[in-house]
C-alpha positions in Angstrom: 1.0 34.4 47.8 -0.7 31.0 47.5 -3.6 32.2 49.6 -4.0 35.2 47.3 -3.9 33.1 44.1 -6.4 30.7 45.7 -8.8 33.6 46.3 -8.4 34.8 42.7 -9.0 31.3 41.3 -12.5 31.0 42.7 -14.2 34.4 42.6 -17.6 34.3 44.2 -17.2 30.8 45.6 -16.6 31.2 49.3 -16.6 27.5 50.1 -14.0 26.8 47.4 -11.8 29.7 48.6 -12.0 28.3 52.1 -11.0 24.9 50.9 -8.1 26.4 49.0 -7.0 28.2 52.1 -7.2 25.1 54.3 -5.3 23.1 51.7 -2.6 25.7 51.4 -2.1 26.0 55.2 -2.3 22.2 55.7 0.4 21.7 53.0 2.6 24.3 54.5 2.3 22.8 58.0 2.9 19.3 56.7 6.0 20.4 54.8 7.3 22.2 57.9 6.9 19.1 60.0 8.5 16.8 57.5 11.4 19.2 56.9 11.9 19.5 60.7 11.9 15.7 61.2 14.2 15.2 58.2 16.7 17.7 59.6 16.5 16.3 63.1 17.2 12.7 62.0 19.9 13.4 59.4 23.4 12.9 60.5 25.8 15.9 60.1 28.2 15.9 57.3 31.8 16.0 58.3 33.7 18.8 56.8 37.0 18.3 55.0 40.2 20.0 56.3 40.1 22.2 53.2 36.5 23.3 54.0 37.4 24.1 57.5 40.4 26.2 56.4 38.2 28.0 53.8 35.6 28.7 56.4 38.2 30.1 58.9 39.4 32.5 56.2 35.9 33.6 55.3 34.6 34.0 58.9 37.8 35.4 60.5 39.4 32.4 62.1 36.3 31.0 63.9 36.5 27.2 64.2 33.6 24.9 64.8 33.3 23.3 68.2 33.8 19.5 68.0 
C-alpha cells in the first residue's frame, strides 16, 4: 500500500517515485531486521500456573515443553 501511495504522491516524477519506493523498501527491511533481533535477544516470559491452566483448557490439554 505504501508503494502505491508513494506513486500517487509524485505523478510524473519518476525519480521521486523511485526514491519513495527505495525508502519504503529500506524502511520495511530495517524494521524486519530490528524486530527479528529484538525477538531473538528478548528473554521469554514465564507463564503463571493460571495462564498454563487456561491455555490447557483452550487448546485441549496441550502443555508447553519445559
